[in-house]
Backbone bond lengths (Angstrom), bond angles and torsions (degrees), N, CA, C in turn:
res aa  C-N    CA-C-N  psi(-1)  N-CA   C-N-CA  omega(-1)  CA-C   N-CA-C  phi
1 M - - - 1.456 - - 1.524 111.12 -
2 A 1.344 116.04 -32.06 1.468 119.01 179.81 1.520 111.28 -62.61
3 A 1.333 116.77 -35.05 1.463 120.29 -178.97 1.521 111.83 -68.31
4 L 1.320 117.60 -18.72 1.473 121.54 -176.99 1.524 112.63 -105.63
5 R 1.335 116.53 7.45 1.457 118.78 -170.83 1.530 113.54 -66.28
6 N 1.329 117.15 -24.17 1.467 119.98 -177.75 1.538 112.63 -97.53
7 R 1.315 117.53 2.19 1.469 120.36 179.70 1.525 110.41 -94.64
8 Q 1.316 115.69 149.77 1.459 121.46 176.77 1.536 108.55 -114.56
9 F 1.300 115.90 140.66 1.466 120.98 -176.73 1.521 109.50 -122.46
10 A 1.318 114.64 141.97 1.463 120.18 -178.08 1.517 112.34 -89.97
11 S 1.330 117.81 -12.34 1.465 120.40 -178.77 1.523 109.38 -155.68
12 L 1.334 114.98 163.51 1.456 120.47 177.13 1.521 110.55 -65.43
13 A 1.333 116.78 -38.90 1.468 120.28 179.64 1.527 110.96 -60.79
14 E 1.323 116.82 -40.25 1.465 120.74 179.03 1.528 111.22 -65.32
15 A 1.342 116.41 -40.95 1.466 120.32 177.89 1.522 110.80 -65.07
16 N 1.337 117.32 -41.97 1.467 120.75 179.36 1.522 111.78 -63.55
17 A 1.330 117.32 -37.69 1.462 120.73 178.33 1.526 111.22 -63.48
18 A 1.327 116.57 -40.01 1.468 120.32 178.32 1.520 111.20 -67.84
19 I 1.343 116.46 -40.89 1.465 120.49 178.31 1.522 110.64 -64.28
20 R 1.333 117.47 -39.66 1.464 121.41 179.70 1.531 110.77 -61.80
21 E 1.320 115.90 -39.63 1.469 120.10 178.42 1.523 111.10 -65.35
22 M 1.329 116.27 -43.25 1.456 120.23 178.11 1.529 111.42 -66.49
23 L 1.319 117.28 -31.60 1.459 121.30 179.79 1.525 111.21 -65.54
24 E 1.336 115.82 -39.88 1.466 119.59 177.25 1.526 110.39 -60.68
25 T 1.317 115.77 -41.02 1.474 120.19 178.83 1.523 110.78 -64.54
26 L 1.344 116.34 -44.03 1.459 121.23 -179.23 1.519 111.43 -62.76
27 N 1.345 117.86 -45.81 1.460 121.42 -177.96 1.522 112.40 -69.30
28 G 1.322 116.88 -23.01 1.473 119.62 179.72 1.510 114.39 -90.49
29 K 1.311 116.82 -4.77 1.464 120.48 -177.47 1.526 110.19 -82.53
30 V 1.340 116.48 131.58 1.469 121.33 177.92 1.525 108.64 -76.85
31 T 1.338 115.79 124.61 1.470 120.22 -179.95 1.522 110.12 -91.35
32 R 1.337 115.85 146.47 1.462 121.46 -175.49 1.529 111.16 -67.53
33 H 1.294 118.69 -41.13 1.461 119.75 -174.69 1.524 113.49 -79.88
34 L 1.340 118.22 -18.86 1.465 120.97 177.78 1.526 112.63 -101.27
35 G 1.310 116.80 -23.82 1.455 120.95 -179.64 1.507 113.03 73.04
36 A 1.311 118.25 13.53 1.465 123.12 179.05 1.524 107.83 -158.01
37 S 1.313 115.78 165.78 1.459 119.53 178.00 1.530 110.23 -85.13
38 R 1.283 114.87 162.87 1.468 119.32 176.51 1.525 111.08 -61.86
39 R 1.302 116.51 -36.94 1.461 120.59 178.15 1.524 111.27 -62.92
40 E 1.334 116.49 -45.03 1.473 120.25 -179.52 1.534 110.90 -63.53
41 L 1.307 116.29 -41.04 1.469 119.50 178.71 1.522 111.64 -66.32
42 F 1.323 116.41 -38.39 1.466 119.72 177.76 1.524 110.81 -62.23
43 E 1.340 116.48 -45.66 1.458 119.98 -178.51 1.526 111.91 -66.81
44 A 1.345 117.02 -32.82 1.457 120.14 -176.26 1.526 112.67 -85.12
45 L 1.331 117.17 -35.66 1.461 120.06 -172.55 1.530 114.40 -107.35
46 D 1.299 116.41 -45.59 1.474 119.76 -171.70 1.523 113.91 -86.15
47 R 1.336 116.12 -48.72 1.466 118.02 -174.04 1.522 113.49 -58.65
48 P 1.332 120.78 -40.60 1.472 119.81 -178.09 1.528 114.39 -61.12
49 V 1.333 117.62 -24.80 1.469 119.13 -177.02 1.534 112.47 -107.19
50 L 1.326 118.17 5.78 1.464 120.36 177.57 1.519 110.30 -67.74
51 R 1.322 116.27 143.14 1.463 121.68 177.36 1.522 109.29 -107.19
52 P 1.323 117.01 154.94 1.479 119.36 -178.80 1.523 110.83 -61.72
53 L 1.317 116.92 150.17 1.450 121.73 174.86 1.531 109.98 -67.94
54 P 1.323 118.45 151.25 1.475 120.34 176.53 1.523 110.97 -59.83
55 I 1.320 115.97 151.68 1.465 120.55 179.93 1.519 110.32 -63.23
56 A 1.337 116.20 -41.76 1.468 120.76 179.54 1.521 109.61 -106.92
57 R 1.321 115.73 147.63 1.447 120.63 178.13 1.525 110.05 -69.43
58 Y 1.321 116.76 152.92 1.455 121.55 179.33 1.530 109.72 -61.52
59 E 1.321 115.19 136.10 1.457 120.46 178.97 1.515 109.04 -129.30
60 Y 1.331 116.06 126.24 1.460 120.97 -179.13 1.527 110.14 -64.45
61 A 1.330 116.12 138.29 1.468 120.55 -178.92 1.521 110.00 -139.66
62 E 1.336 114.88 152.06 1.464 122.54 173.77 1.528 108.77 -115.15
63 W 1.332 116.19 150.60 1.459 121.88 178.84 1.522 109.60 -117.05
64 L 1.334 115.64 133.40 1.462 121.74 179.16 1.530 109.25 -132.49
65 E 1.333 116.59 139.78 1.463 120.60 174.77 1.523 108.65 -93.22
66 R 1.320 116.68 132.67 1.452 121.98 -177.60 1.534 110.34 -137.87
67 K 1.346 114.73 153.14 1.464 121.27 176.23 1.517 109.13 -109.42
68 V 1.322 116.52 135.06 1.462 121.73 -177.76 1.524 109.59 -73.36
69 G 1.340 116.77 132.33 1.451 121.61 177.97 1.513 112.27 -82.31
70 I 1.330 116.63 177.39 1.466 119.96 -178.68 1.527 111.47 -70.14
71 D 1.333 117.28 -9.51 1.459 120.76 177.33 1.526 111.22 -96.38
72 Y 1.347 116.96 16.95 1.470 126.69 -176.85 1.536 112.80 47.86
73 H 1.325 115.40 38.56 1.465 122.11 173.38 1.531 108.92 -125.88
74 V 1.313 115.79 153.11 1.466 121.01 173.07 1.525 107.99 -114.07
75 E 1.322 115.45 143.37 1.456 120.18 -180.00 1.520 109.88 -92.21
76 I 1.319 115.87 126.80 1.459 122.11 177.76 1.520 107.86 -135.46
77 E 1.320 115.53 111.75 1.458 122.31 178.35 1.535 111.71 50.54
78 K 1.340 114.76 52.36 1.459 123.05 174.19 1.530 113.45 65.02
79 H 1.325 116.63 29.37 1.467 121.50 171.28 1.524 106.81 -138.85
80 Y 1.337 116.46 153.30 1.459 121.10 -174.87 1.525 110.08 -115.05
81 Y 1.350 115.52 126.27 1.461 121.92 -178.34 1.532 108.91 -117.66
82 S 1.332 116.02 136.12 1.459 120.15 -176.34 1.526 111.79 -79.84
83 V 1.324 114.65 152.88 1.459 123.50 172.23 1.524 106.76 -134.05
84 P 1.334 119.98 164.75 1.466 120.61 177.21 1.530 111.46 -53.80
85 H 1.318 116.28 134.65 1.469 120.85 -173.04 1.519 113.24 -61.76
86 R 1.335 118.28 -20.54 1.459 121.20 179.17 1.537 112.00 -66.08
87 L 1.333 116.84 -14.58 1.462 121.26 -178.25 1.527 112.10 -95.08
88 L 1.312 116.29 19.10 1.461 121.66 -179.20 1.527 110.90 -50.86
89 K 1.337 116.58 128.02 1.466 124.88 176.96 1.525 113.92 66.79
90 K 1.330 118.99 9.40 1.456 121.95 175.69 1.527 110.14 -80.07
91 K 1.318 116.56 155.54 1.453 121.64 172.81 1.520 109.55 -91.84
92 L 1.320 115.59 126.96 1.456 121.22 -176.35 1.522 109.62 -125.83
93 W 1.329 114.99 166.57 1.468 121.39 175.32 1.520 108.85 -112.96
94 A 1.314 116.11 134.18 1.467 121.95 178.82 1.525 109.44 -112.63
95 R 1.318 114.91 133.23 1.474 121.46 177.35 1.527 108.04 -107.08
96 L 1.334 115.59 118.07 1.462 121.14 -175.23 1.525 110.42 -108.24
97 T 1.329 115.97 127.45 1.449 121.61 169.68 1.526 107.51 -118.04
98 A 1.304 116.62 -176.37 1.462 119.50 -178.08 1.523 111.84 -63.68
99 R 1.341 117.64 -25.81 1.463 120.24 -173.98 1.519 114.70 -121.49
100 T 1.316 118.37 -18.42 1.460 119.74 -172.58 1.520 112.01 -130.46
101 V 1.343 114.39 158.80 1.465 122.89 171.20 1.523 106.59 -127.18
102 E 1.333 116.53 115.78 1.463 121.75 177.25 1.520 107.98 -110.81
103 I 1.328 116.69 137.48 1.454 121.29 -175.70 1.529 108.87 -120.68
104 F 1.335 115.98 131.63 1.464 122.18 -173.60 1.522 110.54 -122.06
105 H 1.331 114.57 143.98 1.458 122.08 174.12 1.518 107.62 -128.87
106 E 1.342 115.66 117.56 1.470 122.59 -178.79 1.526 110.88 52.10
107 G 1.324 116.01 44.04 1.455 121.76 175.42 1.514 115.28 83.52
108 E 1.328 118.36 -5.14 1.460 122.00 -179.08 1.533 109.92 -106.02
109 R 1.321 115.60 132.34 1.463 118.49 178.38 1.520 109.44 -74.28
110 V 1.345 116.19 123.78 1.461 120.96 -176.01 1.523 111.88 -111.68
111 A 1.332 117.88 -13.21 1.458 120.25 179.68 1.521 109.41 -158.51
112 S 1.324 114.58 149.86 1.459 120.99 177.00 1.525 107.91 -143.75
113 H 1.332 116.81 130.51 1.459 122.13 -177.64 1.521 110.11 -135.18
114 R 1.308 115.20 154.38 1.455 119.22 168.14 1.521 108.50 -73.66
115 R 1.302 116.69 132.61 1.466 120.65 -176.45 1.525 110.47 -67.61
116 T 1.332 114.90 137.09 1.460 122.06 -177.11 1.523 109.51 -125.35
117 S 1.305 115.61 153.47 1.460 120.40 -179.69 1.522 110.88 -66.34
118 G 1.322 115.85 160.33 1.460 120.83 -178.59 1.509 112.27 -75.19
119 N 1.328 117.49 83.51 1.462 122.08 -177.13 1.522 112.83 -113.52
120 R 1.351 115.82 12.00 1.471 121.04 179.83 1.530 112.58 62.54
121 K 1.316 118.04 20.97 1.462 121.23 177.67 1.527 110.25 -103.80
122 H 1.342 115.55 -179.85 1.458 121.28 -175.14 1.527 111.09 -115.71
123 T 1.318 114.47 142.54 1.464 121.53 167.55 1.523 106.00 -114.51
124 T 1.320 116.33 113.89 1.463 121.07 -171.74 1.516 110.87 -124.30
125 V 1.321 116.11 129.53 1.467 122.79 173.51 1.524 107.64 -95.17
126 S 1.324 116.56 128.90 1.459 119.82 -175.14 1.527 112.46 -60.00
127 D 1.344 117.50 -33.43 1.464 120.11 -179.76 1.524 112.64 -66.73
128 H 1.316 117.22 -17.91 1.463 120.28 179.16 1.522 112.50 -81.25
129 M 1.321 116.77 -14.05 1.462 120.50 -176.06 1.524 110.74 -77.55
130 P 1.332 117.89 148.03 1.469 120.50 178.02 1.521 111.76 -65.66
131 D 1.317 116.02 155.02 1.464 121.37 178.95 1.518 110.64 -57.86
132 A 1.336 115.40 137.18 1.466 122.14 178.23 1.524 111.71 54.57
133 H 1.339 115.87 25.10 1.461 121.42 179.04 1.522 111.78 57.61
134 Q 1.304 114.92 38.20 1.465 121.61 -179.61 1.528 110.73 -60.14
135 R 1.299 117.60 141.98 1.455 122.22 179.41 1.524 109.16 -88.86
136 Y 1.312 115.98 152.58 1.456 120.72 -177.95 1.520 111.75 -121.79
137 E 1.316 114.10 158.22 1.455 122.25 177.49 1.532 111.90 58.23
138 G 1.321 117.68 22.95 1.452 121.05 177.68 1.518 114.56 75.44
139 W 1.339 117.72 3.53 1.461 120.04 -178.47 1.527 110.03 -94.38
140 T 1.314 115.38 126.73 1.460 122.36 176.09 1.526 107.29 -131.84
141 P 1.335 117.71 161.98 1.460 119.09 175.63 1.523 112.26 -55.30
142 A 1.339 116.55 -38.78 1.463 119.62 -178.75 1.528 111.29 -63.93
143 R 1.324 117.00 -41.40 1.470 119.83 -178.93 1.529 110.40 -66.89
144 I 1.335 116.90 -40.83 1.464 120.18 179.43 1.524 110.39 -65.06
145 K 1.328 116.98 -39.46 1.461 120.72 178.75 1.522 111.36 -65.01
146 R 1.327 117.05 -37.15 1.467 119.95 178.28 1.526 111.30 -64.42
147 K 1.330 116.12 -41.55 1.466 119.13 178.66 1.528 110.40 -65.81
148 A 1.322 116.94 -38.20 1.465 120.22 178.99 1.525 110.62 -66.96
149 A 1.334 117.08 -39.06 1.463 120.98 -179.39 1.524 111.96 -63.75
150 R 1.349 117.11 -29.49 1.470 119.60 177.97 1.528 111.04 -67.20
151 I 1.316 116.24 -28.42 1.471 120.03 178.44 1.520 110.15 -75.27
152 G 1.342 116.46 -43.05 1.453 119.67 178.35 1.511 112.55 159.17
153 P 1.330 117.80 168.44 1.468 121.84 -175.67 1.529 113.02 -65.53
154 N 1.317 118.46 -33.65 1.470 119.60 179.55 1.526 111.06 -67.34
155 T 1.324 115.50 -41.45 1.466 120.01 177.57 1.522 110.15 -64.45
156 A 1.333 116.93 -42.74 1.458 120.56 179.41 1.528 110.89 -62.58
157 T 1.322 117.11 -40.78 1.473 120.60 179.72 1.517 111.07 -65.24
158 L 1.334 116.86 -43.31 1.466 120.13 -178.96 1.523 111.18 -66.35
159 V 1.321 117.36 -43.25 1.469 121.40 178.35 1.522 110.24 -61.87
160 D 1.329 117.14 -44.46 1.462 120.53 178.86 1.530 110.87 -61.79
161 L 1.316 116.42 -39.16 1.465 120.71 179.32 1.528 110.94 -63.96
162 I 1.325 116.62 -43.37 1.470 120.31 179.77 1.516 110.79 -63.55
163 L 1.332 117.31 -44.49 1.467 120.72 -177.52 1.528 112.39 -67.09
164 T 1.327 116.84 -37.47 1.465 119.89 -175.26 1.527 113.10 -81.32
165 T 1.329 117.37 -19.85 1.470 118.92 -178.89 1.525 112.72 -90.97
166 K 1.332 117.61 -5.20 1.456 120.70 177.89 1.532 109.86 -87.83
167 P 1.348 117.83 145.79 1.463 119.92 176.08 1.522 112.36 -58.16
168 H 1.338 117.32 -34.74 1.462 123.08 176.06 1.528 107.23 -131.08
169 P 1.323 118.78 132.64 1.470 120.81 -176.47 1.520 113.55 -54.39
170 E 1.360 117.20 -35.57 1.461 119.89 -178.85 1.519 112.53 -57.84
171 Q 1.325 116.42 -27.36 1.457 120.05 -179.10 1.526 111.50 -67.09
172 G 1.331 116.82 -16.92 1.456 120.12 177.50 1.516 113.54 -100.28
173 F 1.338 117.48 -4.98 1.461 120.61 -177.32 1.524 111.52 -57.62
174 R 1.328 116.07 -47.74 1.461 120.24 -174.63 1.530 110.81 -59.25
175 A 1.332 116.99 -46.43 1.462 121.13 -178.85 1.529 111.13 -66.56
176 C 1.338 116.68 -44.32 1.467 120.19 -177.06 1.531 111.95 -66.28
177 L 1.318 116.37 -42.95 1.465 119.02 178.19 1.523 110.68 -65.14
178 G 1.322 116.92 -34.90 1.456 119.81 176.57 1.511 111.75 -62.51
179 I 1.334 116.41 -43.02 1.468 120.87 179.13 1.528 110.51 -64.62
180 V 1.323 116.77 -45.94 1.464 120.89 -179.52 1.530 110.90 -62.29
181 T 1.330 116.14 -39.43 1.465 120.80 -178.37 1.527 111.70 -66.87
182 L 1.320 117.60 -28.22 1.471 120.51 179.16 1.521 112.51 -58.94
183 A 1.324 116.31 -25.65 1.465 119.71 -177.70 1.519 112.01 -63.82
184 S 1.333 117.22 -29.18 1.464 119.67 -178.57 1.516 112.30 -70.62
185 S 1.335 117.57 -28.20 1.465 120.21 -179.57 1.523 112.77 -102.39
186 E 1.342 117.38 -30.78 1.462 120.84 -175.90 1.523 113.43 -100.52
187 G 1.332 116.15 -20.84 1.452 119.92 -177.45 1.523 111.83 96.49
188 Y 1.342 114.95 150.72 1.458 120.37 -177.28 1.532 111.75 -61.47
189 E 1.319 116.20 -45.00 1.465 120.33 -175.09 1.529 111.43 -62.43
190 A 1.329 116.80 -41.80 1.459 120.51 -179.55 1.522 111.50 -66.78
191 V 1.327 116.08 -42.46 1.471 119.44 179.65 1.523 110.34 -66.04
192 E 1.324 116.88 -39.30 1.465 120.51 177.12 1.528 111.09 -59.65
193 A 1.321 115.94 -45.24 1.461 120.04 -179.63 1.530 111.15 -66.86
194 A 1.326 116.14 -38.32 1.465 119.77 179.52 1.526 111.12 -67.79
195 C 1.329 117.17 -38.52 1.468 120.47 177.69 1.528 110.61 -66.02
196 L 1.327 116.82 -38.37 1.463 119.68 176.65 1.524 110.18 -61.84
197 R 1.324 116.46 -44.25 1.468 120.05 178.87 1.523 110.59 -63.02
198 A 1.329 117.93 -40.73 1.461 121.89 178.85 1.530 111.45 -62.74
199 L 1.336 116.23 -40.33 1.459 120.46 177.88 1.524 111.15 -65.65
200 E 1.325 116.20 -38.94 1.469 120.72 -178.55 1.523 112.56 -65.87
201 I 1.334 116.50 -34.12 1.467 119.55 -177.99 1.524 112.49 -99.80
202 G 1.337 117.24 4.54 1.465 121.14 176.96 1.512 113.48 69.42
203 A 1.336 117.16 37.17 1.465 121.68 -178.68 1.523 109.04 -114.82
204 A 1.320 117.06 78.60 1.465 121.67 -175.80 1.518 110.38 -88.66
205 S 1.344 116.38 80.60 1.457 120.80 178.49 1.519 109.63 -158.92
206 Y 1.326 114.80 158.02 1.466 120.03 178.24 1.520 110.65 -64.96
207 S 1.346 116.93 -42.74 1.461 119.98 -177.95 1.522 111.45 -61.40
208 S 1.335 117.60 -33.83 1.460 120.48 178.81 1.521 111.17 -68.60
209 V 1.325 116.41 -45.15 1.467 120.12 179.26 1.522 110.43 -62.47
210 K 1.317 117.14 -43.29 1.459 121.12 179.74 1.524 110.72 -63.33
211 S 1.335 116.44 -41.27 1.464 120.33 179.18 1.528 111.45 -65.04
212 I 1.326 116.46 -39.80 1.464 121.02 178.32 1.533 110.18 -61.02
213 L 1.327 116.35 -42.58 1.459 120.45 179.41 1.527 111.32 -67.84
214 Q 1.324 116.71 -43.93 1.469 120.06 -178.00 1.526 111.90 -63.82
215 N 1.328 116.24 -35.03 1.463 120.25 -178.36 1.522 113.37 -94.96
216 K 1.353 115.73 8.51 1.465 122.02 176.81 1.536 112.41 59.40
217 L 1.336 116.84 26.48 1.462 119.63 -178.85 1.527 111.87 -74.12
218 H 1.342 116.69 -18.30 1.461 119.06 179.67 1.525 111.40 -70.72
219 R 1.324 116.37 -14.19 1.469 120.38 179.02 1.528 112.18 -88.59
220 K 1.330 115.93 -8.75 1.461 120.14 -178.21 1.515 109.07 -110.57
221 R 1.296 117.07 141.51 1.448 121.35 176.21 1.517 108.48 -92.19
222 P 1.336 117.67 139.96 1.459 119.78 178.36 1.520 111.94 -61.79
223 D 1.315 116.39 147.92 1.461 122.52 -179.04 1.520 109.91 -71.74
224 T 1.328 116.51 112.95 1.466 120.63 -178.25 1.515 112.33 -107.26
225 R 1.340 116.38 12.46 1.459 119.11 -180.00 1.534 110.11 -65.56
226 P 1.345 118.67 142.88 1.466 120.46 -179.82 1.516 110.49 -65.27
227 E 1.317 114.78 148.18 1.451 119.95 178.63 1.523 109.90 -67.47
228 G 1.311 117.88 143.77 1.450 122.59 179.30 1.503 110.03 171.53
229 P 1.288 118.43 175.54 1.463 120.65 -179.87 1.510 111.17 -64.28
230 A 1.327 115.60 143.51 1.462 120.28 -178.43 1.516 111.95 -70.97
231 I 1.356 117.32 -21.20 1.462 120.68 -178.88 1.523 108.97 -134.95
232 T 1.283 116.00 160.61 1.464 121.58 176.11 1.522 108.95 -104.17
233 H 1.345 116.46 129.61 1.461 120.63 -175.76 1.521 108.20 -157.90
234 P 1.314 119.59 139.50 1.475 120.72 -177.87 1.523 113.57 -60.94
235 N 1.325 118.67 -20.83 1.463 121.32 179.44 1.528 113.08 -83.72
236 I 1.335 117.48 -8.92 1.469 121.04 178.47 1.517 107.70 -92.01
237 R 1.352 115.97 116.49 1.465 120.02 -172.11 1.519 112.78 -78.45
238 G 1.322 118.96 -33.63 1.452 120.42 -179.65 1.513 112.03 83.34
239 A 1.356 115.24 170.34 1.468 121.92 -174.23 1.524 111.76 -66.39
240 D 1.333 118.45 -33.06 1.469 121.42 -176.56 1.529 111.95 -63.12
241 Y 1.289 117.70 -24.35 1.476 120.73 -178.23 1.530 111.35 -61.32
242 F 1.343 117.13 -29.29 1.456 121.29 -172.77 1.530 111.85 -93.34
243 H 1.297 120.07 7.11 1.470 122.24 -178.25 1.550 109.53 -115.61
């Protein structure tokens, strides 16, 4: 750098070209304490033991431990990825990169998906599904609907809506069982009211029902008053003025 201190450069590329030229000179110079140049030492010592670069560039990854749900999916950052159904309720490791999600069981990769944003939806590989869409752990859509019906008609309607709007019914198992389970801690009446509120606002999900209960919104009725001015005043023309 000292040799270039009096030169002016119009661009970074021009400066780099000058530095590269000086670098060749530096590496070719024989040093007194080594008795050889840096280039000669590199060719004699380093190059013979160099290994090829990896085929793919290094990619940063995170590892997460997850348990497979009864819908043979694992939840990763608010999205559900399928794994082979034989791994039901097993603990697996997920490797996350910027673009992919790889899932491993006992060191073997069992699933690979393109990474998706946390939208509470499912990414399902058909080969991961059980033969003939067999149900597992004794849970079927009919059984879940029966449990929901015991809570009340609003719960049954919401559960049925979740199951029928999914591409595969199993994709709704997790949400429906979550809603049904809330009855044990919140009570049937509260869950019924929360499901009614969820249906009214078009929020067919477990997270919506849970949020309604946590914020006590099931105790409030939605405002059904007609739209109009909040006050009456001769200066307020109203909607009829524009027709």
